[in-house]
C-alpha positions as CSV (number, residue, x, y, z in Angstrom):
1,M,-0.7,19.4,11.1
2,E,1.6,17.2,12.2
3,R,-0.5,14.4,13.0
4,F,-1.5,14.5,8.9
5,I,1.7,15.1,7.8
6,S,5.0,13.2,8.7
7,K,8.4,14.9,8.0
8,K,10.2,11.1,6.3
9,I,7.7,8.9,4.5
10,S,8.0,5.6,3.4
11,S,7.3,4.1,0.0
12,E,4.1,2.6,0.7
13,E,2.9,5.9,2.2
14,L,4.2,8.0,-1.5
15,A,2.2,5.4,-3.0
16,I,-1.2,6.1,-0.7
17,L,-0.2,9.7,-2.0
18,D,0.1,9.3,-5.2
19,N,-3.4,7.1,-5.6
20,N,-5.3,9.7,-3.6
21,S,-3.7,12.8,-5.3
22,E,-5.3,11.3,-8.5
23,W,-8.8,10.4,-6.7
24,L,-8.4,14.1,-5.9
25,G,-8.8,15.0,-9.5
26,I,-4.6,15.2,-9.8
27,P,-3.5,13.1,-12.7
28,K,-0.9,11.1,-12.1
29,S,1.0,12.8,-15.3
30,H,1.2,15.9,-13.8
31,L,2.8,14.8,-10.6
32,M,5.5,12.9,-13.3
33,E,5.4,16.4,-14.9
34,C,6.0,18.8,-11.9
35,A,8.7,16.1,-10.3
36,G,10.5,16.4,-13.9
37,Y,10.6,20.0,-13.6
38,S,11.5,20.6,-10.3
39,F,14.5,18.4,-10.9
40,A,16.1,19.7,-13.8
41,T,14.9,23.3,-12.1
42,E,17.5,22.5,-9.5
43,I,20.0,21.0,-11.5
44,V,20.1,24.6,-13.3
45,S,20.0,26.0,-10.4
46,Q,23.0,24.4,-8.5
47,G,25.5,24.7,-11.6
48,Y,25.9,21.2,-12.6
49,L,25.2,22.2,-16.4
50,K,27.6,24.9,-17.8
51,E,26.9,26.1,-21.4
52,N,27.6,23.4,-24.1
53,S,27.8,20.6,-21.4
54,K,26.3,17.4,-21.6
55,V,24.0,14.7,-19.6
56,V,23.0,11.9,-20.0
57,I,20.0,10.2,-18.3
58,F,19.7,6.6,-17.8
59,C,16.1,5.8,-17.9
60,G,14.9,2.6,-16.3
61,T,11.1,1.2,-17.7
62,G,9.2,2.4,-14.5
63,N,8.2,6.2,-13.6
64,N,11.6,6.5,-12.4
65,G,12.2,6.2,-15.6
66,G,9.0,8.4,-16.5
67,D,10.6,11.5,-14.6
68,G,13.6,10.7,-16.3
69,F,12.1,11.2,-20.0
70,V,10.3,14.5,-18.5
71,I,13.7,16.1,-17.3
72,A,15.2,15.7,-20.5
73,R,12.6,17.6,-22.1
74,H,12.9,20.1,-20.0
75,L,17.3,20.1,-19.2
76,S,17.0,20.6,-23.6
77,S,14.3,23.3,-23.1
78,F,16.9,24.9,-21.1
79,G,19.8,24.2,-24.0
80,A,21.4,21.6,-22.6
81,K,22.6,18.4,-24.7
82,V,21.1,15.3,-23.7
83,L,21.5,11.7,-24.3
84,V,18.8,9.4,-23.1
85,V,19.8,5.8,-22.4
86,L,16.5,3.6,-22.0
87,V,17.6,0.4,-19.8
88,G,15.2,-2.4,-21.6
89,T,13.1,-2.0,-24.2
90,P,9.7,0.1,-25.1
91,D,7.6,-2.2,-25.0
92,K,8.4,-2.9,-20.9
93,I,7.4,0.5,-19.7
94,R,5.2,-0.1,-17.0
95,T,3.0,3.0,-16.4
96,K,0.9,4.8,-19.2
97,E,2.4,8.2,-17.5
98,A,6.4,6.6,-18.7
99,Q,4.6,5.8,-22.0
100,L,3.4,9.3,-22.9
101,N,6.9,11.0,-22.0
102,W,8.8,8.5,-23.4
103,N,6.6,8.8,-27.1
104,I,6.6,12.7,-26.9
105,I,10.9,12.4,-27.0
106,R,10.7,9.6,-28.7
107,N,9.0,10.4,-31.8
108,N,8.4,14.5,-31.8
109,L,12.1,15.5,-29.7
110,T,14.7,13.5,-32.2
111,Y,16.4,16.7,-33.0
112,S,17.7,18.0,-29.1
113,I,17.6,14.4,-27.6
114,K,19.3,11.8,-28.6
115,I,18.5,8.1,-27.3
116,E,20.4,5.3,-27.1
117,F,19.2,1.7,-25.5
118,I,21.0,-0.6,-23.4
119,K,18.8,-4.3,-24.0
120,D,21.7,-6.2,-22.4
121,S,24.7,-6.3,-20.4
122,T,26.9,-6.4,-24.2
123,D,25.3,-2.6,-25.0
124,V,27.0,-1.3,-21.4
125,K,30.5,-0.8,-23.4
126,K,28.8,0.8,-25.9
127,I,27.7,3.7,-23.9
128,E,30.8,3.8,-21.7
129,S,32.6,4.5,-25.0
130,I,30.1,7.5,-25.4
131,I,30.6,9.1,-22.4
132,E,34.4,8.7,-22.0
133,K,35.0,9.6,-25.5
134,D,33.1,13.1,-25.3
135,Q,34.8,15.3,-22.8
136,S,31.2,17.6,-22.6
137,Y,29.7,15.0,-20.7
138,M,29.5,16.7,-17.2
139,L,26.4,14.9,-15.7
140,I,24.9,11.5,-15.6
141,I,21.5,11.4,-13.7
142,D,20.2,8.2,-12.5
143,G,16.3,7.2,-13.3
144,L,16.6,3.8,-13.4
145,L,14.9,1.9,-10.1
146,G,12.6,4.1,-8.2
147,T,10.7,3.3,-4.4
148,G,9.4,0.0,-5.3
149,I,13.2,-1.9,-5.2
150,K,12.9,-5.4,-4.1
151,G,15.5,-7.6,-3.6
152,H,18.5,-8.1,-6.0
153,V,19.0,-6.2,-9.0
154,R,18.5,-7.6,-12.3
155,E,20.4,-7.4,-15.6
156,P,20.9,-5.1,-17.7
157,I,19.8,-2.9,-14.7
158,S,22.4,-4.2,-13.0
159,S,25.4,-3.7,-15.3
160,T,23.8,-0.6,-15.9
161,I,24.5,0.7,-11.9
162,D,28.3,-0.6,-12.7
163,L,28.3,1.3,-15.4
164,I,27.6,4.5,-13.7
165,N,30.0,4.0,-10.4
166,N,32.6,3.4,-12.9
167,I,32.6,6.2,-14.3
168,R,32.0,8.3,-11.6
169,E,35.0,6.8,-10.1
170,K,37.3,7.5,-13.0
171,E,35.9,10.4,-13.8
172,R,35.5,12.3,-10.0
173,E,36.7,15.6,-11.4
174,R,34.6,15.8,-14.6
175,I,31.2,14.3,-13.9
176,K,28.8,13.9,-11.3
177,V,25.8,12.0,-10.4
178,A,22.8,13.3,-9.4
179,S,19.9,10.6,-8.9
180,I,16.1,10.8,-9.1
181,D,13.9,10.3,-5.9
182,I,16.7,7.8,-4.3
183,P,19.7,6.1,-5.4
184,S,18.9,3.3,-7.5
185,G,19.2,0.0,-5.4
186,M,18.9,1.2,-1.9
187,N,15.9,0.5,0.1
188,P,14.0,3.9,0.4
189,D,12.7,2.4,3.7
190,T,15.9,1.0,5.0
191,G,18.4,2.7,3.4
192,K,19.7,-0.9,3.1
193,V,21.3,-2.1,-0.2
194,P,20.3,-5.6,-0.6
195,D,22.7,-6.1,-3.6
196,K,24.1,-3.1,-5.5
197,A,23.5,0.8,-5.4
198,V,24.3,4.1,-7.2
199,N,27.1,6.0,-6.0
200,T,25.8,9.3,-6.4
201,D,26.4,13.3,-5.7
202,L,23.7,14.3,-5.6
203,V,19.6,13.1,-4.7
204,I,16.8,15.3,-5.3
205,T,14.1,13.4,-3.9
206,F,9.9,14.3,-3.6
207,H,7.4,15.4,-2.0
208,R,9.1,14.2,1.6
209,I,12.8,12.6,2.5
210,K,12.4,9.4,2.4
211,K,12.6,7.2,5.8
212,G,16.0,5.4,5.0
213,M,18.2,8.2,3.5
214,K,21.1,9.0,5.9
215,T,22.7,12.9,5.5
216,G,26.5,13.0,5.0
217,K,27.0,10.5,2.0
218,Y,25.1,12.7,-0.7
219,Q,23.3,16.0,-0.6
220,I,19.8,15.6,-0.4
221,V,17.6,18.3,-1.9
222,V,13.0,18.3,-1.3
223,K,11.8,19.4,-4.1
224,S,7.4,19.5,-4.4
225,I,6.1,17.6,-7.2
226,G,2.1,19.3,-6.0
227,I,1.1,16.5,-3.9
228,P,-1.6,18.4,-1.9
229,Q,-1.8,18.4,1.7
230,E,-5.7,16.6,1.0
231,A,-3.8,13.6,-0.2
232,S,-2.4,13.2,3.6
233,I,-5.7,14.4,5.5
234,F,-8.5,12.8,3.4
235,V,-8.8,8.8,3.1
236,G,-8.6,8.2,-0.5
237,K,-8.4,5.0,-2.9
238,G,-4.9,5.4,-2.0
239,D,-5.3,3.9,1.0
240,L,-7.7,0.9,0.3
241,I,-5.9,-0.4,-2.5
242,P,-3.0,-2.1,-0.9
243,T,-5.5,-3.5,2.1
244,L,-7.3,-5.2,-0.3
245,K,-5.2,-8.4,0.1
246,S,-5.7,-11.4,-2.6
247,R,-5.5,-15.0,-1.9
248,K,-2.5,-17.3,-2.7
249,I,-2.7,-20.0,-4.7
250,D,-2.5,-22.4,-2.2
251,N,-4.9,-21.2,0.6
252,H,-7.4,-23.4,2.7
253,K,-10.5,-22.5,3.4
254,G,-10.7,-20.3,6.7
255,E,-7.2,-19.1,6.1
256,F,-9.0,-16.1,4.0
257,G,-10.5,-14.5,7.2
258,R,-12.8,-16.2,9.9
259,V,-15.1,-13.8,11.6
260,L,-17.0,-14.0,14.5
261,V,-20.0,-11.8,15.3
262,I,-21.4,-11.5,18.8
263,G,-24.7,-9.6,19.0
264,G,-28.6,-9.6,19.1
265,S,-31.4,-9.6,21.5
266,K,-34.4,-9.9,21.7
267,N,-35.5,-6.6,20.0
268,Y,-32.7,-6.3,17.2
269,S,-31.8,-9.2,14.9
270,G,-31.2,-7.1,12.0
271,A,-27.7,-5.7,13.1
272,P,-25.6,-8.8,13.9
273,A,-27.0,-10.5,10.6
274,Y,-25.7,-6.9,8.5
275,A,-22.5,-7.1,10.3
276,S,-22.0,-11.1,9.2
277,L,-23.5,-10.4,5.6
278,S,-20.7,-7.1,5.1
279,S,-18.1,-9.9,5.8
280,I,-19.7,-12.5,4.0
281,R,-19.9,-10.3,1.0
282,F,-16.5,-8.9,1.2
283,G,-15.1,-12.3,0.8
284,C,-13.8,-13.5,4.2
285,D,-14.0,-17.5,4.5
286,L,-16.2,-17.7,7.3
287,V,-18.3,-16.2,9.2
288,I,-20.0,-17.3,12.2
289,T,-22.6,-15.1,13.9
290,Y,-23.9,-15.6,18.1
291,V,-27.4,-14.4,18.8
292,P,-29.9,-15.4,21.7
293,E,-31.9,-18.1,20.7
294,V,-35.0,-15.9,20.4
295,V,-33.7,-14.5,17.2
296,G,-31.7,-17.4,15.8
297,N,-34.0,-18.7,13.2
298,V,-34.8,-14.7,12.1
299,V,-30.9,-14.0,11.5
300,R,-30.4,-17.7,9.6
301,S,-33.4,-16.6,7.3
302,Y,-31.5,-14.1,5.8
303,S,-28.9,-15.8,3.8
304,P,-27.9,-19.7,3.2
305,N,-24.3,-18.3,3.6
306,M,-25.3,-17.6,7.5
307,I,-23.9,-20.0,10.4
308,V,-25.7,-19.2,13.3
309,R,-24.9,-20.3,17.0
310,T,-27.6,-19.4,19.9
311,S,-27.5,-19.4,23.2
312,P,-31.1,-19.9,25.1
313,G,-33.0,-16.5,26.1
314,D,-34.0,-13.4,25.3
315,W,-30.5,-11.3,26.0
316,L,-26.7,-13.2,25.5
317,T,-25.5,-13.7,28.9
318,T,-22.5,-15.3,30.5
319,K,-24.1,-18.7,30.0
320,A,-23.0,-18.2,26.9
321,L,-19.4,-17.5,27.7
322,D,-18.0,-21.0,27.4
323,E,-19.1,-21.5,24.1
324,I,-18.5,-17.8,22.5
325,L,-14.5,-18.4,24.6
326,L,-14.2,-21.9,22.1
327,L,-15.1,-19.8,18.9
328,I,-13.1,-17.0,19.8
329,D,-10.5,-19.6,19.8
330,W,-10.9,-20.1,16.3
331,A,-11.8,-16.5,15.2
332,N,-9.3,-14.1,13.9
333,T,-11.4,-11.6,14.4
334,I,-14.6,-10.6,16.6
335,I,-17.1,-7.9,16.1
336,I,-19.0,-7.3,19.2
337,G,-22.1,-5.2,20.0
338,P,-24.4,-5.0,17.0
339,G,-28.1,-5.0,18.4
340,L,-26.4,-6.7,21.7
341,G,-28.9,-4.5,24.4
342,T,-27.6,-2.8,27.4
343,E,-28.7,-5.0,29.8
344,N,-26.4,-6.0,33.3
345,A,-26.3,-9.3,32.1
346,S,-24.7,-8.2,28.9
347,E,-22.2,-5.9,30.4
348,E,-20.9,-8.6,32.2
349,L,-21.1,-11.0,29.6
350,L,-18.5,-8.5,27.3
351,I,-16.2,-8.4,30.6
352,K,-15.8,-12.0,30.9
353,V,-15.2,-12.3,26.8
354,L,-12.7,-9.2,27.1
355,E,-11.0,-10.7,29.9
356,P,-9.2,-13.2,28.4
357,I,-9.3,-12.0,24.7
358,K,-6.1,-9.0,26.3
359,N,-4.0,-11.7,26.7
360,K,-4.6,-13.5,23.0
361,D,-3.6,-12.0,19.0
362,K,-7.0,-11.3,18.4
363,S,-8.8,-8.4,16.3
364,I,-11.6,-6.7,17.9
365,V,-14.3,-4.7,16.7
366,I,-16.3,-2.7,19.7
367,D,-19.6,-1.3,18.3
368,A,-23.0,0.0,18.6
369,D,-24.5,-1.2,22.2
370,A,-20.5,-2.5,23.4
371,L,-19.7,1.0,23.1
372,K,-22.2,2.1,25.8
373,L,-21.4,-0.9,28.0
374,I,-17.2,-0.5,27.6
375,K,-17.4,2.8,29.7
376,N,-16.5,1.2,33.0
377,H,-14.0,-1.3,31.5
378,L,-11.7,0.6,28.8
379,D,-8.2,-0.9,30.8
380,L,-9.4,-4.5,29.2
381,I,-8.8,-3.0,25.5
382,K,-6.2,-0.2,26.0
383,G,-3.2,-1.1,23.9
384,K,-5.1,-4.1,22.2
385,N,-5.9,-4.4,18.2
386,V,-9.1,-3.0,18.6
387,I,-11.3,-0.8,16.5
388,L,-14.2,1.6,18.5
389,T,-16.8,2.8,16.3
390,P,-18.8,5.4,17.8
391,H,-21.0,8.2,16.7
392,E,-20.7,11.6,18.6
393,G,-23.5,10.5,20.8
394,E,-22.0,7.1,22.1
395,L,-18.3,8.6,21.9
396,K,-20.1,11.0,24.7
397,I,-21.1,7.8,26.3
398,M,-18.3,6.0,26.2
399,A,-15.3,8.9,26.9
400,G,-17.9,11.6,28.4
401,I,-16.6,13.7,25.5
402,E,-18.7,16.8,23.6
403,L,-16.8,17.4,20.4
404,P,-16.6,20.3,18.1
405,P,-18.4,20.4,14.7
406,Y,-17.2,17.9,11.9
407,H,-16.1,20.5,9.8
408,E,-13.6,22.1,12.5
409,I,-10.8,19.8,11.2
410,E,-8.1,21.0,13.8
411,R,-10.2,21.3,16.8
412,R,-12.1,18.1,16.3
413,G,-9.3,16.0,14.9
414,T,-6.7,16.9,18.2
415,E,-9.7,15.7,20.7
416,I,-9.9,12.4,18.9
417,F,-6.7,12.0,18.7
418,N,-5.8,12.5,22.1
419,L,-8.3,10.4,23.1
420,A,-6.9,7.2,20.7
421,K,-3.3,7.7,21.9
422,K,-5.2,7.9,25.4
423,L,-7.2,4.7,25.2
424,G,-4.2,3.0,23.2
425,V,-7.4,2.1,20.5
426,T,-7.9,2.5,16.9
427,L,-11.0,5.3,17.1
428,L,-13.2,5.4,14.4
429,V,-15.7,8.1,15.1
430,K,-18.7,8.5,12.6
431,G,-19.9,11.3,11.0
432,P,-20.8,13.2,8.3
433,Y,-16.8,13.3,8.3
434,D,-15.4,10.2,9.6
435,Y,-12.4,10.6,11.8
436,I,-9.7,7.9,12.5
437,S,-7.0,7.7,14.5
438,N,-4.7,5.7,16.4
439,G,-2.9,7.9,18.4
440,K,-0.2,8.0,16.1
441,K,-1.7,9.2,12.9
442,L,-5.0,10.9,11.9
443,K,-7.3,10.7,9.0
444,I,-10.7,11.7,7.7
445,N,-13.0,10.4,5.6
446,R,-15.5,12.3,3.6
447,T,-17.1,9.6,1.5
448,G,-20.8,8.8,2.1
449,C,-24.2,10.5,1.3
450,P,-26.7,12.0,3.7
451,E,-29.0,9.2,2.5
452,M,-27.1,6.8,4.5
453,S,-28.3,7.9,7.9
454,I,-30.7,4.7,7.9
455,G,-30.5,1.8,10.1
456,G,-27.8,-1.1,9.3
457,T,-25.0,1.3,7.7
458,G,-23.2,1.2,11.2
459,D,-23.5,-2.5,11.0
460,V,-22.3,-2.7,7.5
461,L,-18.8,-0.5,8.7
462,A,-18.4,-2.9,11.2
463,G,-18.9,-5.7,9.2
464,L,-16.4,-4.1,7.2
465,C,-13.8,-2.9,9.2
466,A,-13.5,-7.2,10.8
467,S,-13.2,-7.8,7.0
468,F,-10.0,-6.1,6.6
469,L,-8.3,-6.6,10.1
470,T,-9.0,-10.4,9.4
471,I,-7.0,-10.3,6.6
472,R,-4.0,-8.9,8.3
473,N,-4.4,-5.3,8.1
474,S,-3.3,-3.0,11.0
475,P,-6.4,-1.6,13.1
476,F,-5.6,2.1,11.5
477,Q,-5.2,0.8,8.0
478,S,-8.8,-1.3,8.3
479,A,-10.6,1.5,9.7
480,C,-9.3,3.8,6.9
481,S,-10.1,1.6,4.6
482,A,-13.7,0.6,6.1
483,A,-14.7,3.9,6.1
484,F,-13.7,4.8,2.6
485,L,-15.6,1.7,1.5
486,N,-18.6,2.4,3.4
487,G,-19.1,5.6,2.2
488,Y,-18.1,5.0,-1.3
489,I,-20.9,1.9,-1.2
490,G,-23.4,4.6,-0.5
491,E,-22.8,6.9,-2.7
492,F,-22.4,3.9,-5.2
493,C,-26.0,2.9,-4.2
494,K,-27.3,6.4,-4.9
495,K,-26.2,6.7,-8.1
496,T,-27.3,3.4,-9.2
497,I,-30.5,2.5,-7.2
498,G,-31.8,6.0,-6.2
499,L,-32.5,7.9,-3.1
500,R,-33.8,5.2,-1.2
501,F,-31.8,2.6,-0.7
502,T,-31.6,0.5,2.6
503,A,-28.4,-1.0,4.5
504,M,-28.8,-4.6,2.6
505,D,-28.9,-2.7,-0.7
506,M,-25.4,-1.8,0.2
507,I,-24.4,-5.1,1.2
508,I,-25.3,-6.5,-2.2
509,N,-23.1,-3.9,-3.6
510,I,-20.1,-4.3,-2.0
511,N,-18.2,-6.4,-4.8
512,K,-19.6,-4.2,-7.7
513,G,-18.8,-1.3,-5.3
514,I,-15.2,-2.4,-5.1
515,L,-14.9,-3.1,-8.7
516,S,-16.6,0.3,-9.7
517,L,-12.9,1.6,-8.2
């Protein structure tokens, strides 16, 4: 399980798990409820609240504040007298889950929970006076900022952090401070404080300890909030969302991806075309397809969006090398293999192409026939930004490995993980479950349907791998997102078209599939 679930977690990884849990059918409101309940019960069990004591919860307008609203409800049910201070205004509460829990305490729990606001720095003195005059307050809960903190802290959060720290310093014997998930203002990934942070006594953090947390400065307690193991093991919508980059306002043509597809032969024209069209439909700026002259016009006929370059002959050979190397300098990402054939001349070309690339900052997808040709030349790709996309048969030819059945996750996962580590590349092993590993992490994709066992779907996958790579995602992220999206589009076509669809149907529906997510 260590390959799937790490002991420490980054803010980005946690966001992925939240969204993956939702993809698995667990609403984010359920996770927020579990977070609030687990925090409240830990506070009570540690004896932070005595009989007739009071607690003040400072809540921001994000999900950290939403957790605070839930905590207020549960602490009040345990008999505590709770003051919730919303730092901001209700109309600025950013998520539906936080808004739901705000509405509960604001509209319905007016007897057991009192509410105040800090809308600007002038309200801070009023709250300070309330806490200092009433000696029943024993605990401050910090729910201001969560794991999404970036840069300097803005008002009125900044003055509120000063308020918490001043009260803690003056009332050290009477009042303790507990932070929800992280101390507000601290970068959860580095532990650094770019501006200011809450000085806390206790951090109750959720799911896993955050990478930037340092033991010794404050007590850390880790509580489960119901994120299932499947959210870490299986690729989900959470993995896809951060890899769908957007163009910047000042982007020029070519800055959002330049893909070169090398493949095709007298026997296969569709494979390189499908890979290229997938990248085009995904939204990459420029895609050039390099094929033998014998199929050049056929490939051009697929779409007016195709840019096709050719070399004389029925197969690609080293006669095309000089032109291909110039195109490699132009491209961000290269796909090599779809329809290439397994002629000796094609193997020689593959070697000549990969040798200079190993010293360049290029991303490569090796697919189809190139997987069979690479078996004696794996040293050329070790440690590079490479995705290999074999199915079981191609993997056996390439590496001499016969895998356990697809549903034996531990055994099959171990084999693929170890091979990826040995090769120093990202492996995307296709099947009923797709296994993805870079030798450091392992994930499994379950999207897709049996109707995808038709010609061309693997070429679509290769095109999607290149698309994610060329907009500056890592090979592992790209392989996970491509596998998930490829399978999801297959499911989308089955639902919207019927049981009989083609690879071209999948390509046409790439954008609709993304939008439906």
